[in-house]
Structures are given as C-alpha cells and as structure tokens.
C-alpha positions as a Python dict, from the first residue, in 0.01 Angstrom:
ca = {
    (1, 'X'): (0, 0, 0),
    (2, 'X'): (-38, -308, -217),
    (3, 'X'): (270, -372, -432),
    (4, 'X'): (302, -565, -754),
    (5, 'X'): (475, -898, -714),
    (6, 'X'): (801, -954, -906),
    (7, 'X'): (641, -1238, -1094),
    (8, 'X'): (354, -1029, -1219),
    (9, 'X'): (565, -884, -1503),
    (10, 'X'): (554, -518, -1594),
    (11, 'X'): (380, -276, -1362),
    (12, 'X'): (29, -215, -1508),
    (13, 'X'): (102, 155, -1564),
    (14, 'X'): (424, 90, -1753),
    (15, 'X'): (289, -203, -1951),
    (16, 'X'): (59, 42, -2121),
    (17, 'X'): (299, 333, -2166),
    (18, 'X'): (654, 197, -2206),
    (19, 'X'): (762, 180, -2573),
    (20, 'X'): (1062, 1, -2729),
    (21, 'X'): (951, -71, -3083),
    (22, 'X'): (1198, -258, -3304),
    (23, 'X'): (1271, -128, -3658),
    (24, 'X'): (1234, -335, -3977),
    (25, 'X'): (1522, -575, -4043),
    (26, 'X'): (1651, -376, -4339),
    (27, 'X'): (1720, -80, -4112),
    (28, 'X'): (1961, -282, -3894),
    (29, 'X'): (2128, -429, -4205),
    (30, 'X'): (2177, -85, -4365),
    (31, 'X'): (2313, 49, -4033),
    (32, 'X'): (2582, -218, -4022),
    (33, 'X'): (2657, -161, -4391),
    (34, 'X'): (2693, 214, -4325),
    (35, 'X'): (2941, 160, -4043),
    (36, 'X'): (3124, -96, -4254),
    (37, 'X'): (3169, 151, -4540),
    (38, 'X'): (3296, 436, -4323),
    (39, 'X'): (3534, 194, -4150),
    (40, 'X'): (3676, 80, -4485),
    (41, 'X'): (3723, 439, -4598),
    (42, 'X'): (3890, 510, -4263),
    (43, 'X'): (4151, 242, -4323),
    (44, 'X'): (4203, 374, -4674),
    (45, 'X'): (4260, 725, -4545),
    (46, 'X'): (4502, 593, -4285),
    (47, 'X'): (4695, 431, -4570),
    (48, 'X'): (4705, 764, -4754),
    (49, 'X'): (4838, 936, -4440),
    (50, 'X'): (5102, 666, -4390),
    (51, 'X'): (5240, 715, -4744),
    (52, 'X'): (5225, 1096, -4715),
    (53, 'X'): (4944, 1156, -4962),
    (54, 'X'): (4718, 1306, -4696),
    (55, 'X'): (4811, 1537, -4413),
    (56, 'X'): (4793, 1382, -4067),
    (57, 'X'): (4627, 1610, -3813),
    (58, 'X'): (4623, 1374, -3516),
    (59, 'X'): (4865, 1374, -3224),
    (60, 'X'): (5174, 1161, -3292),
    (61, 'X'): (5485, 1051, -3107),
    (62, 'X'): (5785, 1276, -3164),
    (63, 'X'): (6070, 1127, -3367),
    (64, 'X'): (6307, 1131, -3071),
    (65, 'X'): (6053, 925, -2871),
    (66, 'X'): (6002, 650, -3130),
    (67, 'X'): (6164, 388, -2902),
    (68, 'X'): (5944, 480, -2605),
    (69, 'X'): (5626, 295, -2511),
    (70, 'X'): (5359, 467, -2726),
    (71, 'X'): (5159, 737, -2547),
    (72, 'X'): (4898, 745, -2824),
    (73, 'X'): (4753, 410, -2926),
    (74, 'X'): (4684, 444, -3296),
    (75, 'X'): (4393, 203, -3326),
    (76, 'X'): (4221, 346, -3017),
    (77, 'X'): (4196, 678, -3199),
    (78, 'X'): (4069, 524, -3522),
    (79, 'X'): (3704, 606, -3454),
    (80, 'X'): (3781, 962, -3351),
    (81, 'X'): (4025, 1019, -3636),
    (82, 'X'): (3815, 882, -3924),
    (83, 'X'): (3450, 894, -3816),
    (84, 'X'): (3395, 1149, -3544),
    (85, 'X'): (3610, 1424, -3693),
    (86, 'X'): (3407, 1422, -4011),
    (87, 'X'): (3088, 1503, -3822),
    (88, 'X'): (3229, 1696, -3527),
    (89, 'X'): (3041, 2013, -3621),
    (90, 'X'): (2726, 1858, -3474),
    (91, 'X'): (2863, 1862, -3118),
    (92, 'X'): (3019, 2114, -2877),
    (93, 'X'): (2836, 2404, -3044),
    (94, 'X'): (2906, 2720, -2842),
    (95, 'X'): (2603, 2922, -2731),
    (96, 'X'): (2608, 3293, -2653),
    (97, 'X'): (2283, 3353, -2463),
    (98, 'X'): (2067, 3222, -2180),
    (99, 'X'): (2012, 2847, -2238),
    (100, 'X'): (1636, 2877, -2202),
    (101, 'X'): (1367, 2751, -2437),
    (102, 'X'): (1545, 2941, -2715),
    (103, 'X'): (1912, 3042, -2742),
    (104, 'X'): (2165, 3199, -2974),
    (105, 'X'): (2447, 2997, -3126),
    (106, 'X'): (2787, 3131, -3230),
    (107, 'X'): (2834, 3069, -3598),
    (108, 'X'): (3151, 2873, -3684),
    (109, 'X'): (3297, 2721, -3998),
    (110, 'X'): (3580, 2481, -4073),
    (111, 'X'): (3831, 2499, -4356),
    (112, 'X'): (3991, 2160, -4287),
    (113, 'X'): (3701, 1917, -4255),
    (114, 'X'): (3631, 1982, -3885),
    (115, 'X'): (3985, 1945, -3752),
    (116, 'X'): (3968, 2311, -3651),
    (117, 'X'): (3697, 2575, -3640),
    (118, 'X'): (3694, 2949, -3675),
    (119, 'X'): (3419, 3187, -3566),
    (120, 'X'): (3264, 3419, -3823),
    (121, 'X'): (3168, 3685, -3568),
    (122, 'X'): (2799, 3623, -3638),
    (123, 'X'): (2540, 3439, -3437),
    (124, 'X'): (2241, 3220, -3519),
    (125, 'X'): (1957, 3379, -3315),
    (126, 'X'): (1643, 3230, -3164),
    (127, 'X'): (1725, 2862, -3202),
    (128, 'X'): (1464, 2648, -3026),
    (129, 'X'): (1643, 2456, -2754),
    (130, 'X'): (1536, 2089, -2751),
    (131, 'X'): (1851, 1958, -2591),
    (132, 'X'): (1892, 2114, -2243),
    (133, 'X'): (1769, 1943, -1926),
    (134, 'X'): (1574, 2255, -1835),
    (135, 'X'): (1266, 2052, -1739),
    (136, 'X'): (1086, 2309, -1523),
    (137, 'X'): (1228, 2618, -1693),
    (138, 'X'): (1436, 2740, -1396),
    (139, 'X'): (1724, 2825, -1629),
    (140, 'X'): (1598, 3179, -1654),
    (141, 'X'): (1715, 3538, -1613),
    (142, 'X'): (1400, 3703, -1481),
    (143, 'X'): (1526, 3967, -1237),
    (144, 'X'): (1221, 3933, -1010),
    (145, 'X'): (1269, 3558, -976),
    (146, 'X'): (1644, 3582, -920),
    (147, 'X'): (1645, 3870, -670),
    (148, 'X'): (1715, 3643, -372),
    (149, 'X'): (1999, 3475, -563),
    (150, 'X'): (2154, 3813, -640),
    (151, 'X'): (2121, 3913, -273),
    (152, 'X'): (2300, 3597, -158),
    (153, 'X'): (2575, 3648, -413),
    (154, 'X'): (2633, 4002, -286),
    (155, 'X'): (2630, 3889, 78),
    (156, 'X'): (2835, 3567, 61),
    (157, 'X'): (3032, 3606, -262),
    (158, 'X'): (3066, 3351, -542),
    (159, 'X'): (3239, 3073, -346),
    (160, 'X'): (3322, 2964, 11),
    (161, 'X'): (3669, 2827, -75),
    (162, 'X'): (3655, 2552, 188),
    (163, 'X'): (3499, 2217, 263),
    (164, 'X'): (3186, 2177, 472),
    (165, 'X'): (3389, 2018, 754),
    (166, 'X'): (3625, 2314, 785),
    (167, 'X'): (3499, 2671, 731),
    (168, 'X'): (3266, 2621, 438),
    (169, 'X'): (2944, 2518, 616),
    (170, 'X'): (2688, 2796, 574),
    (171, 'X'): (2341, 2827, 722),
    (172, 'X'): (2221, 2825, 360),
    (173, 'X'): (2356, 2469, 315),
    (174, 'X'): (2172, 2348, 625),
    (175, 'X'): (1851, 2519, 515),
    (176, 'X'): (1879, 2351, 174),
    (177, 'X'): (1937, 2007, 324),
    (178, 'X'): (1632, 2044, 547),
    (179, 'X'): (1422, 2153, 248),
    (180, 'X'): (1542, 1857, 37),
    (181, 'X'): (1462, 1608, 315),
    (182, 'X'): (1113, 1755, 361),
    (183, 'X'): (1056, 1761, -16),
    (184, 'X'): (1150, 1394, -54),
    (185, 'X'): (971, 1277, 260),
    (186, 'X'): (1282, 1131, 428),
    (187, 'X'): (1466, 1190, 756),
    (188, 'X'): (1776, 1367, 635),
    (189, 'X'): (1978, 1472, 329),
    (190, 'X'): (2324, 1592, 234),
    (191, 'X'): (2413, 1812, -64),
    (192, 'X'): (2724, 1815, -283),
    (193, 'X'): (2866, 2066, -528),
    (194, 'X'): (2882, 1830, -828),
    (195, 'X'): (2616, 1589, -953),
    (196, 'X'): (2858, 1343, -1114),
    (197, 'X'): (3069, 1323, -796),
    (198, 'X'): (2760, 1263, -587),
    (199, 'X'): (2748, 915, -739),
    (200, 'X'): (3113, 846, -812),
    (201, 'X'): (3243, 957, -469),
    (202, 'X'): (2965, 828, -241),
    (203, 'X'): (2914, 478, -372),
    (204, 'X'): (3270, 379, -261),
    (205, 'X'): (3178, 494, 89),
    (206, 'X'): (2873, 266, 97),
    (207, 'X'): (3014, -59, -41),
    (208, 'X'): (3354, -221, -78),
    (209, 'X'): (3534, -550, -102),
    (210, 'X'): (3306, -839, -12),
    (211, 'X'): (2997, -649, -128),
    (212, 'X'): (2793, -707, -444),
    (213, 'X'): (2651, -438, -669),
    (214, 'X'): (2373, -542, -906),
    (215, 'X'): (2348, -265, -1166),
    (216, 'X'): (2108, -198, -1453),
    (217, 'X'): (2291, -233, -1784),
    (218, 'X'): (2197, 120, -1889),
    (219, 'X'): (2304, 302, -1573),
    (220, 'X'): (2484, 637, -1608),
    (221, 'X'): (2864, 654, -1621),
    (222, 'X'): (2879, 819, -1279),
    (223, 'X'): (2713, 513, -1125),
    (224, 'X'): (2946, 280, -1317),
    (225, 'X'): (3255, 475, -1207),
    (226, 'X'): (3143, 480, -846),
    (227, 'X'): (3084, 104, -856),
    (228, 'X'): (3428, 39, -1004),
    (229, 'X'): (3604, 265, -753),
    (230, 'X'): (3433, 89, -462),
    (231, 'X'): (3614, -241, -519),
    (232, 'X'): (3286, -430, -486),
    (233, 'X'): (3193, -713, -720),
    (234, 'X'): (2968, -586, -1001),
    (235, 'X'): (2703, -781, -1187),
    (236, 'X'): (2479, -632, -1452),
    (237, 'X'): (2114, -719, -1515),
    (238, 'X'): (1916, -654, -1831),
    (239, 'X'): (1753, -315, -1850),
    (240, 'X'): (1433, -295, -1642),
    (241, 'X'): (1408, -678, -1658),
    (242, 'X'): (1275, -810, -1328),
    (243, 'X'): (1336, -1174, -1423),
    (244, 'X'): (1704, -1099, -1485),
    (245, 'X'): (1731, -903, -1159),
    (246, 'X'): (1562, -1173, -951),
    (247, 'X'): (1779, -1444, -1103),
    (248, 'X'): (2093, -1255, -999),
    (249, 'X'): (1957, -1185, -650),
    (250, 'X'): (1863, -1549, -600),
    (251, 'X'): (2206, -1665, -718),
    (252, 'X'): (2382, -1412, -494),
    (253, 'X'): (2190, -1522, -186),
    (254, 'X'): (2221, -1894, -257),
    (255, 'X'): (2584, -1907, -378),
    (256, 'X'): (2748, -1624, -186),
    (257, 'X'): (3093, -1496, -278),
    (258, 'X'): (3305, -1678, -538),
    (259, 'X'): (3541, -1946, -407),
    (260, 'X'): (3471, -1892, -36),
    (261, 'X'): (3089, -1913, -63),
    (262, 'X'): (3064, -1673, 228),
    (263, 'X'): (2755, -1453, 231),
    (264, 'X'): (2797, -1111, 71),
    (265, 'X'): (2850, -834, 324),
    (266, 'X'): (2596, -620, 136),
    (267, 'X'): (2395, -653, -184),
    (268, 'X'): (2320, -315, -344),
    (269, 'X'): (2077, -275, -636),
    (270, 'X'): (2153, 39, -843),
    (271, 'X'): (1894, 187, -1076),
    (272, 'X'): (1786, 523, -1219),
    (273, 'X'): (1450, 688, -1198),
    (274, 'X'): (1448, 795, -1565),
    (275, 'X'): (1721, 660, -1789),
    (276, 'X'): (1880, 950, -1971),
    (277, 'X'): (1939, 778, -2306),
    (278, 'X'): (1627, 559, -2318),
    (279, 'X'): (1365, 781, -2156),
    (280, 'X'): (1240, 470, -1975),
    (281, 'X'): (1103, 481, -1620),
    (282, 'X'): (1229, 242, -1351),
    (283, 'X'): (993, -34, -1245),
    (284, 'X'): (1018, 81, -887),
    (285, 'X'): (738, -115, -707),
    (286, 'X'): (870, -446, -840),
    (287, 'X'): (1231, -363, -754),
    (288, 'X'): (1132, -268, -399),
    (289, 'X'): (945, -598, -366),
    (290, 'X'): (1252, -788, -484),
    (291, 'X'): (1496, -602, -261),
    (292, 'X'): (1276, -671, 40),
    (293, 'X'): (1236, -1037, -52),
    (294, 'X'): (1611, -1094, -83),
    (295, 'X'): (1719, -848, 193),
    (296, 'X'): (1914, -624, -45),
    (297, 'X'): (1965, -246, -42),
    (298, 'X'): (1835, -9, -310),
    (299, 'X'): (2025, 293, -455),
    (300, 'X'): (1796, 513, -667),
    (301, 'X'): (1944, 780, -894),
    (302, 'X'): (1676, 1043, -966),
    (303, 'X'): (1890, 1285, -1168),
    (304, 'X'): (1633, 1307, -1447),
    (305, 'X'): (1317, 1222, -1254),
    (306, 'X'): (1320, 1449, -948),
    (307, 'X'): (1111, 1754, -1021),
    (308, 'X'): (1011, 1620, -1363),
    (309, 'X'): (760, 1345, -1278),
    (310, 'X'): (493, 1294, -1017),
    (311, 'X'): (190, 1516, -949),
    (312, 'X'): (398, 1753, -733),
    (313, 'X'): (742, 1681, -886),
    (314, 'X'): (868, 1446, -616),
    (315, 'X'): (999, 1190, -861),
    (316, 'X'): (930, 823, -926),
    (317, 'X'): (840, 742, -564),
    (318, 'X'): (546, 978, -600),
    (319, 'X'): (473, 863, -954),
    (320, 'X'): (428, 503, -836),
    (321, 'X'): (291, 605, -494),
    (322, 'X'): (552, 411, -296),
    (323, 'X'): (690, 501, 44),
    (324, 'X'): (1022, 692, 4),
    (325, 'X'): (1141, 509, 315),
    (326, 'X'): (1146, 186, 112),
    (327, 'X'): (1437, 329, -91),
    (328, 'X'): (1755, 296, 113),
    (329, 'X'): (1961, 558, -72),
    (330, 'X'): (1791, 837, -270),
    (331, 'X'): (2021, 1031, -496),
    (332, 'X'): (1942, 1320, -731),
    (333, 'X'): (2096, 1625, -897),
    (334, 'X'): (2008, 1993, -906),
    (335, 'X'): (2146, 2039, -1256),
    (336, 'X'): (1822, 1967, -1439),
    (337, 'X'): (1479, 2044, -1292),
    (338, 'X'): (1623, 2301, -1049),
    (339, 'X'): (1832, 2501, -1296),
    (340, 'X'): (2143, 2491, -1078),
    (341, 'X'): (2436, 2256, -1006),
    (342, 'X'): (2526, 1981, -757),
    (343, 'X'): (2347, 1683, -615),
    (344, 'X'): (2213, 1522, -296),
    (345, 'X'): (2200, 1195, -105),
    (346, 'X'): (1893, 1141, 112),
    (347, 'X'): (1750, 873, 337),
    (348, 'X'): (1772, 777, 702),
    (349, 'X'): (1962, 1005, 940),
    (350, 'X'): (2216, 729, 1018),
    (351, 'X'): (2302, 703, 646),
    (352, 'X'): (2358, 1076, 604),
    (353, 'X'): (2556, 1112, 926),
    (354, 'X'): (2782, 829, 812),
    (355, 'X'): (2844, 992, 471),
    (356, 'X'): (2933, 1327, 630),
    (357, 'X'): (3247, 1170, 772),
    (358, 'X'): (3320, 893, 521),
    (359, 'X'): (3242, 1035, 175),
    (360, 'X'): (3537, 1176, -19),
    (361, 'X'): (3300, 1427, -178),
    (362, 'X'): (3200, 1555, 165),
    (363, 'X'): (3547, 1558, 321),
    (364, 'X'): (3763, 1692, 37),
    (365, 'X'): (3536, 1883, -204),
    (366, 'X'): (3466, 2253, -177),
    (367, 'X'): (3122, 2341, -46),
    (368, 'X'): (2844, 2443, -285),
    (369, 'X'): (2848, 2806, -405),
    (370, 'X'): (2612, 3030, -198),
    (371, 'X'): (2440, 3162, -510),
    (372, 'X'): (2379, 2810, -643),
    (373, 'X'): (2249, 2705, -303),
    (374, 'X'): (2003, 2992, -301),
    (375, 'X'): (1890, 2910, -654),
    (376, 'X'): (1804, 2556, -546),
    (377, 'X'): (1626, 2683, -234),
    (378, 'X'): (1429, 2925, -454),
    (379, 'X'): (1334, 2646, -697),
    (380, 'X'): (1220, 2405, -422),
    (381, 'X'): (1015, 2675, -250),
    (382, 'X'): (855, 2755, -585),
    (383, 'X'): (777, 2386, -656),
    (384, 'X'): (630, 2328, -310),
    (385, 'X'): (441, 2659, -301),
    (386, 'X'): (633, 2787, -1),
    (387, 'X'): (697, 3109, -189),
    (388, 'X'): (324, 3182, -173),
    (389, 'X'): (261, 3121, -543),
    (390, 'X'): (124, 2844, -765),
    (391, 'X'): (398, 2891, -1027),
    (392, 'X'): (577, 2570, -930),
    (393, 'X'): (276, 2341, -969),
    (394, 'X'): (186, 2519, -1292),
    (395, 'X'): (527, 2436, -1435),
    (396, 'X'): (502, 2072, -1327),
    (397, 'X'): (161, 2038, -1497),
    (398, 'X'): (284, 2223, -1806),
    (399, 'X'): (582, 1990, -1837),
    (400, 'X'): (353, 1684, -1810),
    (401, 'X'): (120, 1829, -2075),
    (402, 'X'): (406, 1921, -2310),
    (403, 'X'): (561, 1577, -2268),
    (404, 'X'): (242, 1386, -2345),
    (405, 'X'): (163, 1610, -2642),
    (406, 'X'): (512, 1591, -2796),
    (407, 'X'): (536, 1213, -2757),
    (408, 'X'): (186, 1154, -2898),
    (409, 'X'): (254, 1369, -3206),
    (410, 'X'): (582, 1195, -3282),
    (411, 'X'): (412, 854, -3265),
    (412, 'X'): (134, 974, -3495),
    (413, 'X'): (391, 1089, -3750),
    (414, 'X'): (546, 742, -3763),
    (415, 'X'): (871, 792, -3572),
    (416, 'X'): (1008, 526, -3337),
    (417, 'X'): (1058, 676, -2991),
    (418, 'X'): (1162, 516, -2665),
    (419, 'X'): (1046, 558, -2312),
    (420, 'X'): (737, 603, -2098),
    (421, 'X'): (467, 860, -2160),
    (422, 'X'): (562, 1049, -1839),
    (423, 'X'): (928, 1087, -1937),
    (424, 'X'): (1040, 1431, -2067),
    (425, 'X'): (1344, 1257, -2217),
    (426, 'X'): (1235, 1162, -2568),
    (427, 'X'): (1479, 953, -2778),
    (428, 'X'): (1390, 949, -3148),
    (429, 'X'): (1563, 659, -3327),
    (430, 'X'): (1769, 746, -3636),
    (431, 'X'): (1975, 424, -3661),
    (432, 'X'): (2202, 490, -3961),
    (433, 'X'): (2519, 700, -3912),
    (434, 'X'): (2468, 911, -4221),
    (435, 'X'): (2113, 997, -4113),
    (436, 'X'): (2232, 1108, -3770),
    (437, 'X'): (2463, 1366, -3928),
    (438, 'X'): (2211, 1481, -4189),
    (439, 'X'): (1936, 1512, -3925),
    (440, 'X'): (2139, 1734, -3690),
    (441, 'X'): (2256, 1965, -3969),
    (442, 'X'): (1911, 1990, -4125),
    (443, 'X'): (1745, 2071, -3791),
    (444, 'X'): (1996, 2344, -3716),
    (445, 'X'): (1938, 2491, -4061),
    (446, 'X'): (1574, 2518, -3950),
    (447, 'X'): (1681, 2687, -3621),
    (448, 'X'): (1615, 2389, -3396),
    (449, 'X'): (1892, 2276, -3163),
    (450, 'X'): (1894, 1901, -3104),
    (451, 'X'): (2129, 1653, -2942),
    (452, 'X'): (2225, 1349, -3152),
    (453, 'X'): (2396, 1045, -3008),
    (454, 'X'): (2557, 745, -3173),
    (455, 'X'): (2800, 461, -3115),
    (456, 'X'): (2985, 415, -2877),
    (457, 'X'): (2750, 610, -2647),
    (458, 'X'): (2460, 393, -2773),
    (459, 'X'): (2444, 41, -2922),
    (460, 'X'): (2579, 50, -3276),
    (461, 'X'): (2234, -5, -3432),
    (462, 'X'): (2050, 247, -3211),
    (463, 'X'): (2180, 596, -3291),
    (464, 'X'): (1926, 856, -3196),
    (465, 'X'): (1830, 1216, -3138),
    (466, 'X'): (1745, 1296, -2778),
    (467, 'X'): (1485, 1563, -2716),
    (468, 'X'): (1432, 1711, -2369),
    (469, 'X'): (1091, 1871, -2322),
    (470, 'X'): (1062, 2173, -2094),
    (471, 'X'): (777, 2349, -1917),
    (472, 'X'): (917, 2666, -2074),
    (473, 'X'): (833, 2543, -2426),
    (474, 'X'): (516, 2702, -2555),
    (475, 'X'): (270, 2506, -2771),
    (476, 'X'): (379, 2721, -3069),
    (477, 'X'): (740, 2619, -3014),
    (478, 'X'): (653, 2252, -2996),
    (479, 'X'): (431, 2279, -3305),
    (480, 'X'): (713, 2445, -3497),
    (481, 'X'): (952, 2171, -3396),
    (482, 'X'): (699, 1900, -3488),
    (483, 'X'): (631, 2064, -3824),
    (484, 'X'): (1001, 2058, -3917),
    (485, 'X'): (1043, 1709, -3778),
    (486, 'X'): (763, 1590, -4000),
    (487, 'X'): (931, 1738, -4308),
    (488, 'X'): (1281, 1621, -4219),
    (489, 'X'): (1145, 1276, -4135),
    (490, 'X'): (993, 1251, -4482),
    (491, 'X'): (1300, 1391, -4657),
    (492, 'X'): (1546, 1158, -4476),
    (493, 'X'): (1310, 859, -4455),
    (494, 'X'): (1318, 840, -4077),
    (495, 'X'): (964, 720, -4010),
    (496, 'X'): (1034, 355, -3939),
    (497, 'X'): (737, 276, -3710),
    (498, 'X'): (494, 9, -3824),
    (499, 'X'): (239, 90, -3556),
    (500, 'X'): (-77, 273, -3659),
    (501, 'X'): (-182, 588, -3473),
    (502, 'X'): (-471, 824, -3547),
    (503, 'X'): (-347, 1123, -3743),
    (504, 'X'): (-403, 1490, -3671),
    (505, 'X'): (-366, 1805, -3879),
    (506, 'X'): (-16, 1952, -3933),
    (507, 'X'): (88, 2104, -3598),
    (508, 'X'): (168, 2440, -3760),
    (509, 'X'): (-199, 2471, -3846),
    (510, 'X'): (-301, 2441, -3481),
    (511, 'X'): (-336, 2753, -3272),
    (512, 'X'): (-147, 2812, -2951),
    (513, 'X'): (-349, 2683, -2658),
}
C-alpha cells in the first residue's frame, strides 16, 4: 500500500475533515478576565476565612499538629476550595438506571454552596445521555442479548479471585484473546481487567532506563503515568504535528543519550487513535512512515477508536487502510465500544509472550471477571457477525451516520467543535468559566446530560462540553439535543464560529428517519 510521506503534511483525508477553529480574540481575553475575577474573589474569601468571618469547610491541620510538616498544602487546594466547590454540582451526578441512551438521575440539592449534598428522594427521569462512551450501544439490559452473560455468571460466579498465572486462567480468557487477535488482524493478544492499568502497568515492562519515549502532548493520563513509571526519558511532541515528531526523532537518532551520546536502547512513539478530549484522529500513515524511517517502535492506544471507527469497527488501522502489523504495540480498552471493562495488548506473539511474564498487570492483578469476559466475547461476535446476525455492522453504520449528522448540524448552528468527522467524541468549545457552569445546568434543566470540562483538565482558554455520540441514539434524540443546543447557544452566546455553513430547518421540525 502506498503511504503518505512525512513531508507531505496532513493526510489528504484528515486535511479535509480535521477541525481546530480558533475563536475571536475577545473570547480569549474575556476567558482570562473571568478566571482573574474568580481568583481575586477566592483570595478575598480566604481572607474572610482567616479572620473568622466565613466558615472554613476544608480539611485543616489539627492544633496539636501545628508544628508538624503540613499534610495539606493550602495553596494547592486554592482552586478546589474557591472555584471547583462553587460549581461542583455539575460533576459526579449519581444515576439510578441503566446508562444507556437515556438514564435517570438522582435529584440532589445543597444547603451550603456545594460543600455537601443531600438527596431529595426524587429522580430526574429520561435524561438523554450525551456523556457516556457507549459508542455501539452495548451498555444494554436486553435479556435476549445478555443470556450468555447470565449463563456464564451462574456457571463461573462473579470473580475468579486469582491471577492468570495461578488459578485464574479460564478457557473464556483464552477464547477472548484469540477473538481479539483475529479481530485486529495480529498474531496474538493479552487481556487485562482494567483499562487504565493496561497502559500504566505494561509500558514499564516495555521500556526503561536508557530508552526514549516520544509522546503526543495530549496523550491520556494512563499513558503519561506508564511512561513516568518506566524510568525512560520522555520527550513530548506537538499534537498530531509530524514536523515536531520528525524533528525529535532526528535529534534522538543523531545525538543519542544526553552526556554519553550512546544510542538509545529503544525509541518508542506513543499516540492515541482518537484523542478523548480533542476528538482528533491520529495521523497514522505518516507516523508509521516516520517510525520506519528512524527505526523506532510505535505504541497505539485505541481506547476510543476500536469499535467506533472503520467500516467494520476495527479502529484507525482499518480507517486508514494500513497493515496492523506495522503497529508494534496495539492497545485498546473494552470499557467503551464493547460495554464492558478491561483492556488488551496485541501484536506479535513474541511481544505478548514477553508481557505474560514481565507485566505487573499480568503477574499481580486478578483475572478478568467471567461475566465481563463473556460480555466482550458477545460484543465482538456481534460486531464480526459470528453470532449469525447483522446487528453489529448495523450499529457501526448507525454510529457513523449519527456522528456525521451531529457534527454537521453543530457546525451549521455556528458552534466551534474540534476533531475529525469520523470521531464520535465531539468537543464543543465554551471557553469562559461562567459559561461552562451555566451551560451544564441549563442542559440538565432541559433533561440532557452532558460532560463539561475546564482547567486544569484542558488549557485555561479551552473549556468545553464533550459529547459522545452513540449508535443507540435515535434521530429524534439527536434532534431534541440539537434543538436545545441551538436555544442554549443563542441564550448564552456560545456560537463563536466565523465559518459559514449552509443552514437547515430546526432539527425538531425534522421527522425521525
């Protein structure tokens, strides 16, 4: 297959579809002003607490420990104490139903400005769920679909209470690993009970002192933690920027290790398939070309892309039509598209055999629950059609259709959104801290559950709402969400885009297709 050269810039497909529009200058200025104001008021409230005019709710050192080294660093808690607590009602909302395309929320109120909450005993029913990673709709409670899961639960119980290397290795685990390897088109795979630990505990087994990790600046925390635990040298390249990546690779090959100038033992490039906060898609063909040119290794995290992109759900390798064998380490999770838990590492048989004995997650962690294992097997068989139905391919196509429709409508309305057209992760930029809070509360009042994210999880000027589109969303649901987004966007002045898009009728006037 012919690959794009690193010098050719953005892959033709992404050049057309990737979107990172910048807001007008006044938006950035007002965002900084907003954070400046809340910071000033925070210092003022700290002064009132210090002189006893306002009650202090935060954890403090006991009087008898005043001469000890402080356990709680006061300034480190400043953001939590004075900013986050005021808006805490927008996060950690407890749900009391299946987290499918709609869910029920437990109603709660606060009598002390969000320091504590109390439940009213009521619920908020039928809230449209736009925040869960339920890409293919496998977070479901259909008894017919879950019969095999229930059978495995009855036969094996809820847990194996042992590691795979001792007495926790079930035939189910081996069946799943064979299915994953076949699904990805690689020689072998290994599964783990926790997605986060799949990264954080396996990367230290692959690289160590004398190795170099070149990591995308927007990589997930699990990748960052794994890189730090490994003891390897870490360098960060600009997000999806091939010039930045090639510059670092060239320098690493030419200069070697600091001081000694010895060659690096290994050079590992770490990227994600779909970046969970940006919705952007990795420029995989160009990265493969660079890693082959400079004799580096490639670690690909497909937590958000496996099952969600590609004609048959096989992730970004299928999306860009590249050989999975060109990716040295393929990682993914079962917590999103498969409606389960855990993760996998896949690649050559030598790689997987090595990790079975060297990975802390393999040696010390309890094996995956039998019921969860069966749920993943069921989902993969459905996606690949091995269950004798076309339900899996229908869901993949429905997700792609919903994603394109939702993104196109948001652009037409004048919102700034990030990411590629194939990505079901849709960040809608809100920018200003006050608008983030108002947006989340207003959407919940309209029975739409959204996830809002701000500093320090994002750059200070790029607070956003993150929508996750699902195959389980009907066109009526999406139209209802779009209708309310249009109204809230006008009321809160959130339509910052200066690009012109052809307009359509109000989505609520369209019929369900």
